[in-house]
N, C-alpha and C positions, 0 to 999 in steps of 0.2 A: 504493499500500500504506500505509493509514493506521492501522496497528494498533500502531504503535511504543509500546512502554512497556505494553503489555497482557499480563497474566500470568494463567494460569489454574492451579488445583491439581487433579491428577489422581490416581486410584487405579486401578492395574491389576487384572487378574484375580486376582492372587496377594496383593493387599492391600497392595502397596508404594505410598507416597504420594510424588509428585513435582511439581515445578513447571516449567511450561514458559512460555516467551515466545512470543506470536504474532509471526510475522514476516511474514506475508502470507496472501492467499487467492487461490486459483485457481479459475476456472470451466472445467470440463472436461466436454463431452458432457451439458450441462445440470445437472451437479452441482457443489457448492461444496466445495472442499477447503481445509483450513486447514494452514498450515505453520508449524512449531514449532521453536524451539532448547531443549533442556533448560538450566536454570539452576543445577542442582544438582551438575553435573560439569563439570571442566574441559575446555578445548579440546583438550587434549593427550591426553585420555582416548580409547581406541579406540571407546568407545560414543557419543562425542560425534557429533553430525550433525544433519540436519534430519529432522524427524518429521512425516509427512503423514497427517493423519486426514480421513475424509469427514464433512462437516457436513450434518445433516439437522434440521429443525425438528419438534418434536412439541408442537403448540400453540404456547406461549411459550418453551418450553425447547429449548435446542440440544442435540442428542446428537452425539457424536463416536465414530465407528467406525474401526477398523483397515481399511486397504485391502489385501486379500489378493490381488489381481490385480498381478502384477509389471509387466505392460505399462502398465496404468494408472497405477502409481507411477512409472514411468519417464517417461511423457508428462507427468504432472502436474509432476513434478520439472523436466523440460526447460522447460515453460511459465513455471514460476515462475523459473527461472534467466533465462531470456529477457526477463521483465518486470523483474527486478531489475537486469540490466545495462543495459536501456533507460531505466530510472529513474535510474542512475548517470550514463549519458551525458547525459540531461537536465539533471541538476544542474550539469554541467561548463560 
C-alpha cells in the first residue's frame, strides 16, 4: 500500500466538502476499491472510520463511486484488513 500521504478533496451529493486520506487500494472481483480515512474529524467522532469507494477510470479521469452492496463492502474491508495486518507483520 504505497498511497501514504496522498489526499483528495471530495464533495458529496449535498454539496459538503471534505478531505480524505488514501490509506490503501484493494482489488476484488476485477474491480479496484480505494480505502480512505477522513481528515476533518477526530478519531473519537462516531462518524470516523474507513470509507470505501469503487474506483473506475473514464479516460484519464478517476471516478469514485459509493458501494451500495453490503456484502461487497464487507469483503473489501476484510481484504484490506488482511493486507494491512500482513504488511505490519512484514515490517516487524
